[in-house]
VEXDREN-2710 file (C-alpha; in Angstrom, 1 decimal):
% VEXDREN-2710
k/r/px/py/pz
1/MET/19.8/20.3/6.8
2/ASP/16.2/22.3/7.5
3/THR/13.5/19.3/7.2
4/HIS/10.9/22.5/6.6
5/LEU/13.6/22.4/3.2
6/LEU/13.2/19.3/2.9
7/ARG/9.7/19.0/3.0
8/THR/9.3/21.7/0.6
9/PHE/11.5/20.1/-1.7
10/VAL/9.7/16.9/-1.6
11/THR/6.3/18.4/-2.0
12/VAL/7.4/20.7/-5.0
13/ALA/8.8/17.3/-6.9
14/ARG/5.9/15.4/-6.0
15/LEU/3.8/17.9/-7.6
16/GLY/5.4/19.4/-10.2
17/SER/4.7/22.7/-10.1
18/PHE/5.8/25.5/-7.5
19/SER/2.4/26.9/-7.5
20/ALA/0.7/24.2/-6.8
21/ALA/2.8/23.0/-3.6
22/ALA/2.7/26.6/-2.4
23/ALA/-0.9/26.2/-2.3
24/GLU/-0.6/22.8/-0.8
25/LEU/1.9/23.8/2.2
26/ARG/-0.2/27.4/2.5
27/TYR/2.9/29.3/1.7
28/THR/3.3/32.3/-1.2
29/GLN/5.3/31.2/-4.3
30/ALA/7.9/33.3/-3.7
31/ALA/8.7/31.5/-0.4
32/VAL/8.5/28.3/-1.7
33/SER/11.0/29.3/-4.4
34/GLN/13.5/30.9/-1.5
35/GLN/13.0/27.6/0.2
36/ILE/14.4/25.7/-2.8
37/ALA/17.3/27.7/-3.6
38/ALA/18.2/27.8/-0.1
39/LEU/18.3/23.7/0.2
40/GLU/20.4/24.3/-3.3
41/ASN/22.4/26.5/-1.6
42/ASP/23.3/24.6/1.3
43/LEU/23.8/21.8/-0.9
44/LYS/25.7/23.0/-3.6
45/VAL/24.0/21.6/-6.6
46/THR/20.9/21.9/-8.2
47/LEU/18.0/20.0/-7.5
48/LEU/14.9/20.6/-9.5
49/THR/14.8/21.7/-13.1
50/ARG/12.4/24.9/-13.9
51/ARG/10.6/23.9/-17.0
52/PRO/9.2/21.8/-16.5
53/VAL/9.7/21.1/-12.7
54/ALA/11.3/17.6/-12.3
55/PRO/13.8/16.1/-10.2
56/THR/17.5/16.5/-11.4
57/GLU/20.0/13.2/-10.7
58/ALA/20.9/14.9/-7.5
59/GLY/17.4/15.6/-6.4
60/ALA/15.9/12.2/-7.3
61/ARG/18.9/11.0/-5.2
62/LEU/17.9/13.7/-2.4
63/LEU/14.0/12.2/-2.9
64/GLU/15.2/8.4/-2.3
65/HIS/16.1/10.1/1.5
66/ALA/14.1/12.5/1.9
67/GLU/10.9/10.8/2.3
68/PRO/11.9/8.3/4.7
69/ILE/13.2/11.0/7.0
70/LEU/9.9/13.2/6.7
71/LEU/8.1/10.0/7.3
72/ARG/10.0/8.8/10.5
73/LEU/9.6/12.6/11.8
74/ASP/6.0/12.2/11.2
75/ALA/5.8/8.9/13.0
76/ALA/7.5/10.3/15.9
77/ARG/5.0/13.0/16.4
78/ALA/2.1/10.7/15.7
79/ASP/3.4/8.3/18.6
80/ILE/3.8/11.0/21.0
81/THR/0.6/11.8/20.2
82/ARG/-1.1/8.8/21.0
83/MET/0.9/8.2/23.9
84/THR/-0.5/11.7/25.6
85/LEU/-4.3/12.1/24.1
86/ALA/-7.3/10.6/26.0
87/PRO/-8.7/7.0/24.7
88/PRO/-10.2/8.1/21.0
89/ALA/-14.0/7.7/20.9
90/CYS/-13.8/7.0/17.1
91/LEU/-11.5/4.6/14.9
92/VAL/-9.8/5.2/11.7
93/ALA/-9.1/1.7/9.9
94/ALA/-7.3/1.8/6.6
95/LEU/-7.3/-1.6/4.2
96/THR/-6.4/-2.4/1.2
97/PRO/-9.0/-3.8/-0.7
98/LEU/-7.8/-7.3/-0.9
99/ALA/-7.2/-7.0/3.1
100/GLY/-10.4/-5.7/3.8
101/GLY/-11.9/-8.9/2.2
102/CYS/-9.4/-11.6/4.5
103/PRO/-11.7/-13.9/6.7
104/ALA/-10.3/-12.2/9.4
105/ALA/-11.1/-8.2/9.3
106/ALA/-15.2/-8.4/9.5
107/PRO/-15.6/-10.6/12.4
108/ALA/-12.7/-8.6/14.3
109/LEU/-14.5/-5.0/13.8
110/ALA/-17.7/-7.0/14.5
111/ALA/-16.7/-7.7/17.8
112/LEU/-15.0/-4.6/18.0
113/ARG/-18.4/-2.9/17.8
114/GLN/-20.0/-5.4/20.5
115/ARG/-17.4/-4.4/22.8
116/MET/-17.5/-1.1/22.5
117/PRO/-21.0/0.2/20.9
118/ARG/-20.8/3.4/21.2
119/LEU/-17.1/3.9/19.5
120/ASP/-17.3/5.6/16.0
121/VAL/-15.5/3.8/13.2
122/THR/-14.3/5.0/9.5
123/ILE/-13.1/2.2/7.1
124/ARG/-10.7/3.8/4.6
125/VAL/-9.7/1.9/1.8
126/ALA/-6.7/2.8/0.2
127/SER/-3.1/1.5/-1.6
128/ARG/-0.7/-0.3/0.6
129/ALA/1.8/2.6/0.2
130/ASP/-1.0/4.8/1.3
131/VAL/-2.3/2.7/4.2
132/ALA/1.4/2.3/5.8
133/ALA/2.0/5.7/5.4
134/GLY/-1.1/6.9/7.1
135/VAL/-0.8/4.8/10.0
136/ALA/2.6/5.8/10.4
137/ARG/1.7/9.6/10.5
138/GLY/-1.2/9.1/12.6
139/GLU/-3.7/9.8/10.0
140/PHE/-5.0/6.0/10.4
141/ASP/-5.3/4.3/14.1
142/ILE/-4.8/1.1/12.2
143/GLY/-3.8/-0.7/8.9
144/LEU/-4.2/-4.1/7.2
145/ILE/-2.2/-4.5/4.2
146/ASP/-2.0/-7.4/1.4
147/GLY/0.5/-9.0/-0.8
148/LEU/2.6/-11.6/-2.2
149/ALA/5.6/-13.2/-0.4
150/ALA/7.3/-16.6/0.5
151/PRO/5.1/-18.6/3.2
152/GLY/6.3/-16.9/6.3
153/ASP/7.8/-14.2/4.6
154/PRO/6.8/-10.3/5.6
155/LEU/5.6/-7.9/3.6
156/PRO/8.3/-5.1/2.6
157/VAL/6.9/-2.1/4.4
158/ALA/9.2/1.2/4.9
159/ALA/10.6/2.0/7.8
160/PRO/9.2/2.9/10.3
161/LEU/6.2/0.5/10.5
162/SER/6.5/-3.0/10.6
163/GLY/3.9/-5.9/9.8
164/VAL/2.4/-8.7/11.7
165/GLY/1.2/-11.8/9.9
166/VAL/-3.0/-12.3/10.3
167/ILE/-3.6/-14.8/7.7
168/GLU/-1.8/-16.6/4.6
169/GLU/-3.5/-17.8/1.5
170/GLU/-3.0/-19.4/-2.2
171/ALA/-2.4/-17.0/-4.6
172/ALA/-4.1/-18.2/-8.3
173/VAL/-3.9/-16.4/-11.4
174/VAL/-7.6/-15.2/-13.3
175/LEU/-7.7/-16.9/-16.8
176/PRO/-10.0/-16.7/-19.8
177/ASP/-11.9/-19.7/-20.2
178/ASP/-10.2/-20.3/-23.8
179/HIS/-6.7/-19.7/-22.6
180/PRO/-4.2/-22.4/-23.0
181/LEU/-3.8/-23.4/-19.4
182/ALA/-7.0/-22.7/-18.3
183/ALA/-7.7/-26.6/-17.5
184/ARG/-4.7/-27.1/-15.4
185/ALA/-5.3/-27.6/-11.9
186/GLY/-1.8/-25.6/-11.5
187/VAL/0.5/-23.6/-12.9
188/ARG/4.3/-22.3/-13.0
189/LEU/4.1/-18.5/-12.8
190/ALA/7.4/-18.7/-15.0
191/ASP/5.2/-20.1/-17.9
192/LEU/3.2/-16.5/-18.3
193/VAL/6.2/-14.5/-18.0
194/ASP/5.8/-13.1/-21.2
195/ALA/1.4/-13.4/-20.7
196/ARG/-0.8/-10.2/-21.0
197/TRP/-1.5/-8.7/-17.7
198/ILE/-3.4/-6.0/-16.4
199/ASP/-2.0/-3.4/-14.0
200/ALA/-4.4/-2.8/-10.9
201/PRO/-2.3/-2.3/-7.6
202/GLY/-5.4/-0.5/-6.4
203/ALA/-7.1/-3.9/-6.8
204/SER/-4.7/-6.9/-6.9
205/PRO/-0.7/-7.6/-5.9
206/PRO/1.2/-5.3/-8.1
207/LEU/3.4/-6.6/-10.6
208/SER/6.3/-5.5/-8.8
209/ASP/5.3/-8.2/-6.2
210/VAL/4.6/-10.6/-8.6
211/ARG/8.6/-9.9/-9.9
212/ARG/10.0/-10.2/-6.7
213/VAL/8.6/-13.4/-5.6
214/ALA/9.0/-14.9/-9.5
215/GLY/12.6/-13.8/-9.6
216/VAL/12.4/-12.7/-13.1
217/ASP/11.6/-9.8/-15.2
218/GLY/8.9/-9.5/-17.1
219/PHE/5.3/-9.5/-16.1
220/ARG/4.1/-6.8/-18.5
221/ALA/1.1/-4.8/-18.4
222/ALA/-1.1/-4.8/-21.2
223/LEU/-3.9/-2.8/-19.4
224/SER/-3.9/-0.4/-16.2
225/TYR/-6.9/-0.5/-14.0
226/GLU/-7.1/2.3/-11.7
227/GLY/-10.1/1.0/-9.4
228/THR/-10.4/-0.8/-6.6
229/ASP/-13.2/-3.4/-7.6
230/ILE/-12.3/-6.6/-7.4
231/LEU/-15.2/-8.0/-9.3
232/SER/-14.4/-5.8/-12.5
233/LEU/-11.1/-6.8/-12.4
234/ILE/-11.7/-10.4/-12.6
235/ALA/-14.6/-9.5/-15.2
236/LEU/-11.9/-8.1/-17.1
237/ALA/-9.0/-11.0/-16.5
238/ARG/-11.8/-13.2/-17.9
239/ALA/-12.9/-11.1/-21.0
240/GLY/-9.1/-11.6/-22.1
241/HIS/-7.5/-8.5/-21.5
242/GLY/-4.7/-9.7/-19.3
243/LEU/-4.1/-11.6/-16.3
244/THR/-4.4/-11.0/-12.8
245/LEU/-3.3/-12.9/-9.6
246/LEU/-5.0/-13.1/-6.7
247/PRO/-6.0/-15.0/-3.6
248/ALA/-7.5/-18.2/-4.3
249/PRO/-10.4/-17.5/-2.2
250/ALA/-11.3/-14.0/-3.5
251/ALA/-11.4/-15.3/-7.2
252/VAL/-13.1/-19.4/-6.3
253/GLY/-15.5/-17.3/-3.8
254/ALA/-16.4/-15.0/-6.6
255/GLY/-18.1/-18.4/-8.8
256/PHE/-15.0/-17.5/-11.3
257/PRO/-12.2/-20.4/-11.7
258/ALA/-9.1/-19.3/-10.6
259/VAL/-5.8/-21.7/-11.4
260/ARG/-3.2/-22.1/-8.6
261/ILE/0.5/-21.4/-8.7
262/THR/2.3/-24.2/-8.0
263/GLU/5.7/-23.2/-8.7
264/PRO/7.5/-20.7/-6.6
265/ARG/6.3/-21.0/-3.7
266/MET/3.9/-18.0/-2.6
267/VAL/1.3/-17.1/-0.7
268/HIS/-0.9/-13.9/-0.7
269/ARG/-0.4/-12.5/2.6
270/VAL/-2.3/-9.7/5.1
271/GLU/-0.4/-8.2/7.4
272/LEU/-1.7/-5.6/10.2
273/VAL/0.5/-2.5/10.5
274/HIS/0.0/0.1/13.7
275/GLY/2.2/2.4/15.7
276/THR/2.0/2.7/19.4
277/LEU/-1.1/1.3/20.8
278/ARG/-2.4/2.0/24.7
279/ALA/-3.8/-1.0/26.2
280/GLY/-7.9/-0.6/26.1
281/SER/-7.8/1.8/23.0
282/PRO/-9.6/0.6/19.8
283/ALA/-6.7/0.1/18.0
284/ALA/-5.3/-2.0/20.6
285/VAL/-8.5/-4.0/20.8
286/LEU/-8.8/-4.6/17.5
287/ALA/-5.2/-5.5/16.7
288/GLY/-5.8/-8.4/19.5
289/LEU/-8.8/-9.4/17.6
290/LEU/-7.3/-9.4/14.3
291/LEU/-4.4/-11.6/15.8
292/THR/-6.7/-14.1/17.7
293/ARG/-8.6/-15.3/14.7
END
């Protein structure tokens, strides 16, 4: 299967448009159509409906295989590039919003600047999936991601990356003052399965994490928040728009009460993700600083 055709298919499916895919890939629209037709002819199946442009059942199944395959190819290219280039004079670190606030992050970056005072550092804030994919492709030199897990368990990270634990903290739920459970010292997650929740994947662990750790369905969103500002998210929860889970220090440190989760046993975990690290490179030095704090 031609990986160029596969990449064109994934782009069309993601954008839902042949013309938009052509613009992103810098092809003509006719070339994109020909490539999709060639892939469909190779597999002897229709992969995309045309009006609207959307994956068929076979196309959806191919996407499940195609995206990890293409990510592995990009990661291989990025790894080889990192091995052959001279040590960079700049560092691009990507963080999820909550990972950036973990106690190890800012001191480690400060120590890096002391060791390499001429280093140009750029910090990008992105979702967990975008941080991991960007590190794999070489767009970011290093990443910090966060999520919910059982104590000691790694976060689910798509291959070819794996994460290394940096810190684990108690998880807590932010409730309005008048919530029936607000006066408790702790609460079982199962008691909140039918509550109103805020879906804020850019600023808090996604609700899919909550369901996975709780082991039950439910935890449906009453409000969607597409920002990354944690204080705004807490304000929405405190005003009664829905509940949100955060690391306990993030809520308490901001001056807001939060009720700790007592069951199931769960933590808010921050992990370091990276590709091949050359000894002495800024990314390798930063990784060492993060993992020794």
